C-alpha positions as semicolon CSV with decimal commas, in nm:
position;residue;x (nm);y (nm);z (nm)
1;M;17,330;16,288;11,739
2;L;17,513;16,572;11,566
3;R;17,795;16,311;11,529
4;K;17,576;16,059;11,321
5;I;17,473;16,359;11,094
6;A;17,804;16,452;11,022
7;L;17,886;16,130;10,900
8;L;17,663;16,147;10,612
9;S;17,867;16,362;10,463
10;S;18,107;16,244;10,150
11;P;18,363;16,498;10,003
12;S;18,132;16,497;9,694
13;S;17,821;16,633;9,875
14;L;17,978;16,873;10,129
15;L;17,828;17,149;9,994
16;E;17,496;16,980;10,059
17;Q;17,553;16,940;10,429
18;P;17,392;17,175;10,685
19;N;17,566;17,419;10,894
20;F;17,531;17,423;11,273
21;V;17,540;17,689;11,529
22;F;17,541;17,544;11,903
23;I;17,467;17,842;12,158
24;M;17,488;17,702;12,514
25;T;17,461;17,956;12,822
26;D;17,601;17,874;13,176
27;D;17,351;17,762;13,424
28;Q;17,037;17,888;13,276
29;D;16,690;17,752;13,420
30;L;16,384;17,654;13,256
31;H;16,157;17,637;13,557
32;L;16,247;18,015;13,705
33;N;16,092;18,184;13,353
34;S;16,420;18,303;13,226
35;L;16,317;18,236;12,900
36;D;16,019;18,476;12,931
37;Y;16,288;18,762;12,962
38;M;16,440;18,682;12,652
39;P;16,211;18,790;12,372
40;K;16,465;18,803;12,049
41;L;16,523;18,416;12,167
42;K;16,164;18,315;12,151
43;H;16,070;18,558;11,853
44;L;16,399;18,422;11,604
45;I;16,445;18,048;11,755
46;A;16,145;17,955;11,988
47;D;15,872;18,043;11,731
48;E;16,077;17,962;11,441
49;G;16,136;17,594;11,543
50;T;16,071;17,344;11,798
51;V;16,066;17,348;12,158
52;F;16,184;17,059;12,374
53;E;15,988;17,103;12,687
54;K;16,155;16,788;12,856
55;H;16,497;16,792;12,782
56;F;16,732;16,700;13,070
57;C;17,093;16,692;13,145
58;T;17,233;16,356;13,324
59;I;17,442;16,554;13,541
60;A;17,356;16,895;13,668
61;V;17,713;17,047;13,713
62;C;17,896;17,264;13,415
63;C;18,196;17,047;13,338
64;P;18,074;16,685;13,353
65;S;17,762;16,792;13,170
66;R;17,959;16,944;12,872
67;V;18,222;16,657;12,853
68;S;17,893;16,426;12,802
69;L;17,748;16,665;12,534
70;M;18,045;16,657;12,332
71;T;18,138;16,289;12,381
72;G;17,754;16,168;12,373
73;K;17,809;15,952;12,698
74;L;17,732;15,937;13,021
75;A;17,968;16,092;13,340
76;H;17,984;15,757;13,467
77;N;18,149;15,651;13,101
78;T;18,367;15,984;13,075
79;N;18,453;15,958;13,413
80;V;18,464;16,308;13,392
81;T;18,263;16,380;13,732
82;D;18,375;16,726;13,907
83;V;18,507;17,073;13,790
84;N;18,815;17,002;13,894
85;P;19,088;16,765;13,942
86;P;19,127;16,494;14,048
87;Y;18,767;16,395;13,940
88;G;18,696;16,622;13,629
89;G;18,819;16,932;13,497
90;Y;19,003;17,015;13,144
91;P;19,291;16,775;13,308
92;K;19,048;16,491;13,339
93;F;18,920;16,530;12,998
94;I;19,289;16,488;12,867
95;Q;19,380;16,211;13,131
96;E;19,082;16,007;13,019
97;G;19,165;16,046;12,614
98;H;18,842;16,253;12,488
99;N;19,060;16,522;12,355
100;E;19,147;16,285;12,069
101;D;18,767;16,164;12,036
102;Y;18,492;16,433;12,063
103;L;18,266;16,589;11,839
104;P;18,486;16,866;11,684
105;V;18,729;16,609;11,578
106;W;18,439;16,365;11,438
107;L;18,318;16,673;11,261
108;Q;18,663;16,777;11,120
109;E;18,671;16,403;10,999
110;S;18,352;16,478;10,808
111;G;18,444;16,763;10,637
112;Y;18,352;17,035;10,862
113;N;18,519;17,350;10,958
114;T;18,477;17,378;11,322
115;Y;18,496;17,699;11,561
116;Y;18,401;17,752;11,939
117;T;18,409;18,090;12,137
118;G;18,330;18,125;12,503
119;K;18,370;17,906;12,793
120;F;18,510;17,550;12,717
121;L;18,553;17,347;13,044
122;N;18,640;17,423;13,406
123;A;18,977;17,398;13,501
124;H;19,089;17,496;13,111
125;T;19,267;17,816;13,248
126;T;19,549;18,049;13,131
127;S;19,796;17,845;13,291
128;N;19,710;17,495;13,108
129;Y;19,585;17,617;12,785
130;D;19,849;17,463;12,579
131;N;19,914;17,178;12,807
132;P;19,789;17,071;12,579
133;F;19,556;17,267;12,356
134;P;19,167;17,108;12,278
135;K;19,159;16,954;11,955
136;G;18,941;16,929;11,627
137;W;18,883;17,317;11,613
138;N;18,978;17,533;11,335
139;G;18,954;17,842;11,489
140;T;18,873;17,939;11,887
141;D;18,846;18,232;12,091
142;Y;18,804;18,066;12,456
143;C;18,678;18,313;12,750
144;Y;18,792;18,279;13,118
145;W;18,664;18,505;13,370
146;N;18,744;18,873;13,402
147;S;18,688;18,869;12,992
148;T;19,083;18,725;12,937
149;F;19,054;18,566;12,582
150;Q;19,269;18,322;12,407
151;R;19,283;18,299;12,073
152;N;19,371;17,975;11,838
153;H;19,732;17,909;11,959
154;D;19,806;18,235;12,080
155;V;19,870;18,328;12,463
156;P;19,575;18,461;12,631
157;V;19,522;18,829;12,663
158;A;19,296;19,067;12,876
159;S;19,033;19,232;12,715
160;N;18,854;19,561;12,732
161;G;18,479;19,502;12,715
162;Y;18,170;19,286;12,848
163;S;18,236;18,912;12,798
164;T;17,891;18,830;12,617
165;D;17,960;19,088;12,367
166;L;18,312;18,955;12,319
167;I;18,192;18,675;12,248
168;T;17,918;18,795;12,019
169;Q;18,190;18,963;11,818
170;N;18,373;18,661;11,793
171;S;18,085;18,472;11,682
172;L;18,021;18,688;11,394
173;R;18,374;18,663;11,290
174;F;18,367;18,322;11,256
175;I;18,032;18,300;11,045
176;K;18,229;18,540;10,800
177;E;18,527;18,329;10,798
178;A;18,326;18,019;10,769
179;H;18,093;18,185;10,522
180;A;18,442;18,238;10,320
181;S;18,511;17,877;10,309
182;D;18,360;17,573;10,078
183;R;18,303;17,359;10,364
184;P;17,991;17,341;10,599
185;F;18,056;17,444;10,946
186;F;17,966;17,405;11,315
187;I;18,017;17,699;11,551
188;G;18,000;17,637;11,912
189;I;17,893;17,957;12,093
190;A;17,909;17,958;12,486
191;P;17,844;18,283;12,692
192;I;17,947;18,268;13,083
193;A;17,585;18,427;13,120
194;P;17,396;18,413;13,358
195;H;17,655;18,194;13,570
196;A;17,711;18,368;13,907
197;K;18,077;18,584;13,917
198;S;18,353;18,383;14,036
199;V;18,622;18,525;14,301
200;Q;18,904;18,339;14,408
201;A;19,044;18,542;14,768
202;K;19,384;18,344;14,764
203;A;19,590;18,128;14,536
204;D;19,465;17,772;14,510
205;A;19,166;17,854;14,719
206;I;18,801;17,719;14,627
207;P;18,649;18,045;14,444
208;Y;18,305;18,160;14,587
209;F;18,048;18,296;14,399
210;L;17,855;18,665;14,399
211;S;17,570;18,771;14,181
212;P;17,602;18,784;13,816
213;V;17,735;19,070;13,632
214;P;17,488;19,237;13,360
215;A;17,633;19,454;13,092
216;E;17,618;19,806;13,227
217;R;17,328;19,908;12,973
218;H;17,142;19,628;13,148
219;K;17,178;19,683;13,498
220;E;16,831;19,862;13,585
221;M;16,616;19,647;13,401
222;F;16,317;19,425;13,555
223;P;16,344;19,602;13,907
224;N;16,022;19,437;14,011
225;A;16,155;19,090;13,917
226;K;16,131;18,838;14,202
227;V;16,176;18,444;14,222
228;P;15,864;18,278;14,126
229;R;15,691;18,161;14,430
230;G;15,604;17,765;14,320
231;A;15,477;17,521;14,637
232;N;15,846;17,388;14,667
233;F;15,989;17,748;14,751
234;N;16,116;17,811;15,107
235;P;15,891;17,531;15,194
236;G;15,716;17,538;15,580
237;T;15,810;17,190;15,633
238;P;16,158;17,026;15,508
239;S;16,173;16,834;15,190
240;G;16,419;16,654;14,984
241;A;16,667;16,377;15,100
242;S;17,038;16,413;15,241
243;W;17,161;16,744;15,349
244;V;16,860;16,922;15,144
245;H;16,644;16,768;15,416
246;D;16,823;16,938;15,686
247;L;16,830;17,286;15,557
248;S;16,652;17,603;15,762
249;R;16,377;17,751;15,617
250;L;16,500;18,121;15,443
251;N;16,447;18,458;15,636
252;A;16,299;18,736;15,490
253;T;16,681;18,902;15,457
254;D;16,767;18,584;15,256
255;L;16,479;18,609;15,021
256;D;16,535;18,964;14,943
257;Y;16,919;18,883;14,844
258;M;16,763;18,570;14,635
259;D;16,505;18,840;14,419
260;S;16,804;19,058;14,378
261;F;17,017;18,754;14,257
262;Y;16,733;18,631;14,031
263;R;16,727;19,007;13,882
264;A;17,102;18,990;13,818
265;R;17,077;18,658;13,636
266;L;16,785;18,803;13,437
267;Q;16,967;19,137;13,340
268;S;17,297;18,943;13,233
269;L;17,093;18,725;12,980
270;Q;17,010;19,053;12,811
271;A;17,316;19,047;12,616
272;V;17,277;18,680;12,543
273;D;16,950;18,780;12,391
274;E;17,110;19,006;12,162
275;L;17,358;18,769;12,077
276;V;17,117;18,554;11,906
277;E;16,967;18,837;11,719
278;N;17,327;18,923;11,605
279;V;17,413;18,589;11,523
280;I;17,101;18,484;11,309
281;L;17,108;18,851;11,139
282;Q;17,471;18,734;11,036
283;L;17,336;18,435;10,913
284;E;17,074;18,575;10,719
285;E;17,319;18,838;10,579
286;S;17,565;18,591;10,459
287;R;17,265;18,390;10,292
288;L;17,348;18,074;10,540
289;L;17,021;18,084;10,757
290;E;16,811;17,849;10,568
291;N;17,091;17,555;10,537
292;T;17,201;17,628;10,887
293;Y;17,018;17,418;11,218
294;I;17,068;17,683;11,547
295;F;17,048;17,488;11,884
296;Y;16,981;17,698;12,213
297;T;17,042;17,486;12,524
298;S;17,231;17,549;12,870
299;D;17,478;17,325;13,009
300;N;17,264;17,260;13,369
301;G;16,964;17,426;13,531
302;Y;16,936;17,638;13,843
303;H;16,782;17,631;14,206
304;I;16,690;17,956;14,395
305;G;16,460;17,877;14,687
306;Q;16,344;17,573;14,590
307;H;16,364;17,306;14,857
308;R;16,505;17,560;15,078
309;L;16,806;17,593;14,887
310;V;17,011;17,885;14,842
311;P;17,130;17,982;14,462
312;G;17,316;17,682;14,317
313;K;17,282;17,352;14,079
314;G;17,400;16,972;14,132
315;C;17,073;16,855;14,262
316;P;16,841;16,563;14,131
317;Y;16,556;16,821;14,109
318;E;16,356;16,915;13,822
319;E;16,484;17,279;13,845
320;D;16,833;17,162;13,788
321;I;16,762;16,885;13,585
322;N;16,496;17,009;13,303
323;I;16,689;17,261;13,100
324;P;16,637;17,463;12,787
325;M;16,655;17,303;12,447
326;M;16,517;17,485;12,136
327;I;16,587;17,457;11,769
328;R;16,544;17,629;11,427
329;G;16,674;17,486;11,105
330;P;16,566;17,338;10,780
331;G;16,316;17,105;10,804
332;V;16,237;17,150;11,191
333;P;15,862;17,190;11,254
334;K;15,769;17,491;11,465
335;E;15,612;17,299;11,776
336;S;15,656;17,212;12,109
337;F;15,750;16,855;12,210
338;D;15,746;16,670;12,525
339;G;16,021;16,394;12,536
340;L;16,089;16,342;12,153
341;P;16,434;16,280;11,972
342;I;16,533;16,627;11,756
343;P;16,355;16,623;11,431
344;L;16,658;16,709;11,190
345;L;16,595;16,518;10,874
346;E;16,333;16,311;10,713
347;A;16,550;16,042;10,672
348;R;16,540;15,954;11,027
349;I;16,137;15,972;11,054
350;E;16,143;15,567;11,128
351;H;16,395;15,614;11,301
352;T;16,223;15,835;11,495
353;R;15,899;15,615;11,566
354;E;16,107;15,371;11,714
355;V;16,331;15,594;11,962
356;R;15,948;15,729;12,109
357;K;15,993;15,384;12,283
358;R;16,225;15,532;12,525
359;E;16,071;15,690;12,820
360;H;16,392;15,763;13,083
361;V;16,676;15,982;13,143
362;S;16,933;15,869;13,389
363;V;17,082;16,154;13,646
364;E;17,391;16,105;13,820
365;Y;17,635;16,281;14,031
366;W;17,927;16,265;14,290
367;G;18,058;16,451;14,562
368;Q;17,974;16,803;14,715
369;N;17,766;17,083;14,660
370;L;17,851;17,418;14,653
371;Q;17,673;17,721;14,744
372;E;17,662;18,044;14,547
373;G;17,604;18,393;14,584
374;E;17,663;18,586;14,888
375;I;17,442;18,385;15,134
376;G;17,623;18,102;15,004
377;T;17,942;18,211;15,110
378;D;18,135;18,133;15,488
379;W;18,311;18,485;15,488
380;T;18,502;18,371;15,746
381;T;18,704;18,171;15,514
382;E;18,633;18,358;15,166
383;T;18,497;18,021;15,059
384;P;18,154;17,872;14,940
385;V;17,975;17,673;15,187
386;I;17,986;17,313;15,091
387;Y;17,775;17,023;15,176
388;G;17,885;16,683;15,123
389;N;17,694;16,372;15,096
390;N;17,559;16,488;14,738
391;T;17,640;16,166;14,542
392;Y;17,332;16,013;14,393
393;K;17,180;15,793;14,127
394;A;16,847;15,894;14,001
395;M;16,626;15,896;13,674
396;R;16,307;16,047;13,518
397;V;16,049;15,798;13,365
398;I;15,801;15,913;13,165
399;G;15,520;15,722;12,987
400;D;15,146;15,839;12,858
401;S;15,015;15,746;13,222
402;Y;15,291;15,838;13,442
403;N;15,567;16,081;13,531
404;L;15,771;15,958;13,757
405;F;16,103;16,086;13,943
406;Y;16,313;15,809;14,162
407;S;16,633;15,879;14,306
408;V;16,903;15,681;14,597
409;W;17,112;15,870;14,747
410;C;17,454;15,770;14,913
411;T;17,301;15,775;15,239
412;N;17,066;15,548;15,117
413;E;16,762;15,782;15,187
414;H;16,518;15,682;14,853
415;E;16,273;15,967;14,695
416;L;16,012;15,890;14,442
417;Y;15,757;16,187;14,354
418;D;15,483;16,139;14,089
419;H;15,511;16,428;13,883
420;K;15,138;16,418;13,730
421;N;15,005;16,479;14,090
422;D;15,313;16,665;14,229
423;P;15,490;16,883;13,994
424;Y;15,704;17,023;14,259
425;Q;15,835;16,698;14,410
426;M;15,713;16,775;14,750
427;D;15,515;16,424;14,851
428;N;15,772;16,174;14,878
429;L;15,576;15,872;14,823
430;F;15,880;15,631;14,878
431;S;15,787;15,579;15,276
432;R;15,438;15,598;15,237
433;S;15,182;15,361;15,292
434;N;14,895;15,230;15,085
435;V;15,037;15,429;14,748
436;T;14,966;15,267;14,430
437;I;15,134;15,380;14,076
438;L;14,966;15,253;13,768
439;G;14,745;15,037;13,963
440;R;15,025;14,871;14,137
441;E;15,137;14,843;14,493
442;L;15,459;15,060;14,583
443;D;15,676;14,770;14,632
444;K;15,603;14,636;14,309
445;V;15,690;14,957;14,133
446;V;15,985;14,969;14,311
447;S;16,117;14,691;14,253
448;R;16,102;14,745;13,891
449;L;16,283;15,108;13,947
450;D;16,557;14,949;14,119
451;T;16,633;14,706;13,874
452;L;16,626;14,975;13,571
453;L;16,870;15,210;13,788
454;L;17,099;14,923;13,845
455;V;17,149;14,897;13,482
456;L;17,133;15,243;13,407
457;K;17,429;15,270;13,726
458;S;17,702;15,119;13,501
459;C;17,545;15,105;13,175
460;K;17,727;15,156;12,826
461;G;17,580;15,207;12,490
462;A;17,265;15,045;12,399
463;E;17,222;14,981;12,761
464;C;17,164;15,322;12,849
465;T;16,933;15,391;12,574
466;L;16,724;15,070;12,594
467;P;16,791;14,956;12,947
468;W;16,484;14,698;12,966
469;E;16,616;14,474;12,683
470;T;16,885;14,434;12,888
471;I;16,653;14,332;13,189
472;H;16,422;14,155;12,952
473;P;16,651;14,030;12,621
474;D;16,352;13,871;12,476
475;K;16,240;14,240;12,415
476;T;15,892;14,176;12,551
477;V;15,897;14,507;12,800
478;T;16,012;14,822;12,664
479;T;15,815;15,032;12,923
480;L;15,743;15,073;13,266
481;S;15,386;14,985;13,240
482;E;15,500;14,647;13,075
483;A;15,733;14,559;13,349
484;L;15,437;14,616;13,618
485;D;15,251;14,294;13,484
486;S;15,195;14,046;13,763
487;K;15,357;13,770;13,555
488;Y;15,705;13,962;13,648
489;D;15,634;14,001;14,027
490;E;15,853;13,708;14,082
491;F;16,132;13,823;13,873
492;Y;16,127;14,158;14,022
493;A;16,131;14,050;14,361
494;A;16,456;13,824;14,317
495;Q;16,639;14,127;14,195
496;P;16,872;14,302;14,441
497;D;16,773;14,628;14,623
498;I;16,980;14,947;14,510
499;S;17,210;15,060;14,777
500;F;17,505;15,261;14,815
501;S;17,813;15,124;15,038
502;S;17,957;15,461;15,047
503;C;17,935;15,806;14,987
504;E;18,243;15,926;14,755
505;L;18,362;16,244;14,558
506;G;18,381;16,032;14,246
507;Y;18,298;15,761;14,006
508;L;18,523;15,442;14,072
509;P;18,448;15,206;13,833
510;Q;18,578;14,925;14,055
511;I;18,280;14,983;14,318
């Protein structure tokens, strides 16, 4: 999206082009009410722009999600599907050639100055920061754990102070630098909050994760806050599929710990709330605010207790994939949208009307699931508890009269939830009898969903955004409801059922 807008630039019109500030938190939830504890964000961005209630990440883990965001490609096309090598991390980003062809490179080619501060990609460390340097940035100040920062091409330096506050300082410095230039700018701001604290007990060991660390001034806030107790919170009967379905119910001690973990997340976000305020005040002081689009989002969501899960992410459920997204800027209306395109330029209105027909989001994952917090740590080895069989392909399909989730796990377990009647994803309809959706029998609906998911499994380009046109090249079908017309029953009955032949740790295009 940003690439298309940036390429509208020409040397003679650079001063007329908008600026962009993109703030992305790390593991922030939408469904656990963290936004309710950020009044500055609400007042300065949400109330002044558009909030997207149905914004999804396509893979619910940090590095792959960030690479997808900066390349505009699904994880099966970036082939960055994990946080560390061999299947992911910064080295995989380099290996796949993305350092030559991603957002900041495109923006610079279009005449923009580009800056970045905060967390970049997992496995981008103090030992490989220059092997090679990330391309496309005029100025950088990357943050690693323990408030170690690496500016531009300098060597990494441990800094005194709280990491989010230091990222705020860097952001304000970049705004001032950008203001002094005669070019439009893009500034990426990526605080680590509210991510859990990472601890590596031994060299080359998998780190385990403790409660997030708030700034000292915020440590006593929200003493009575607790994880929201929705219908899927520590349910009495198992839910989900694969390893999730086999989880034991959490006990009272577990729940007390998770409430304290939740409070630490809220406390750590208070410095982010202050960051938002300071950035907007600096833009206003520099007389840049009226020509700057400000985005606020997260790389993925988070669960704490839902489906009996200890703190973490990486699952296909709504808490992990439906994430915050809000925008303010010139021409952005003050409203809330469900699943509509981002409204930036008047010239895109006709295009927007066409895009509204898109009703799906593809969600995918490969490999294992690492548990977080003290409750998710194996203290005999000082490593996180790890569950396998976390490879799946899933999708959300949302229309005027339907709101569905469908997933197939590598264990060949299926899940189908009707969010209109079951927003907490507790009633798996897939194995139920006498179920109808949109007036059609379950097997007729599943045959359509299987075919759609097979296209999305390895789609590229337009196939990913307009998959129904791949299935129906004559363009007679653009939605699930149209596909459910009985005249297509024979066609869909002849399509293969979707299944996995194995549970892999990464994406293998040849399979």
